[in-house]
C-alpha positions, 0 to 999 in steps of 0.5 A: 519476571515470572512466566506467562502462558499464552496461545499466541504471541504477537510482536507488534514492535514494527518498523514505524519509525524506520519504514522500508523504502520503496526501492529494492534491496532496502535502498530508496528508488531514484526520485523517491526522496523528491516524491516524498518531499512533495507528499506523493510517496508516504511512509507508514499508515496514513489516515485514509478514512480520517483527516487525510481522506481528500488526498486519497478520495477519487485518486489513483493510489498504489500501496507497496508491501505485504505487511499489516500496515499495507493490508490496513491501508488497502482495506481502508482504501477499499472502504473509501472506494465504496464511497468514492468509486473513482478511487483506483487501488494498486497493490505492489508486492516485491514477492511473487506470490501474495498468499502469505499476506492473506494469512490463514483465512478461516483456519488462522489461529488469530481470527481477526487476522484471518478475516483481514486476509480473507477480505484482502483476497476477496478484493484481489479476486473481485478486481477491486484492486489490481495486484502487481507482484514480483515488482522491484521499484527502481525509479519514481518519476514525477510527471507533469501537473495533475489532470482535470479535477485535481485542484491540489496540483499533485504530480503523478508517480510512475514506478519502473522495473527494468522493462515494466512500468506501472502507474501513473499514481497520485499517491504511493504508500510504502 
């Protein structure tokens, strides 16, 4: 009860228990369920720098989305990449332009949000991660066993959008 004055209000209610699926229009992509059951498509924010580190270190990882969970996953992967340079990172956006995900930079009303956006922009511009925008996933294809050095036997994941395809990936975070 009562009135509270604030310079900013942050809605952090999120969609943690109901994450968006990988597929377009709020529907799962073909094969997404099987890839999720195999642990290759992961929803939410995995502990990339913590207990789940081995699942991402030295792997090819795609992060789908432009929200704060995706940005944090990308920044964690970039930090992991500094320690394990063979880690490859792809950022997949449904939107055609990543500008909104970068936030307001140095002029952002929330300084930390601005710093996160600036760091993400640096990663894109430096080539530390590859950006694929305007992409709608229609299918996830589980391919043969993992290659050399992948002792867990993970399958590779490929995303398709009509004529375009990207991948393969060892993990996809949505």
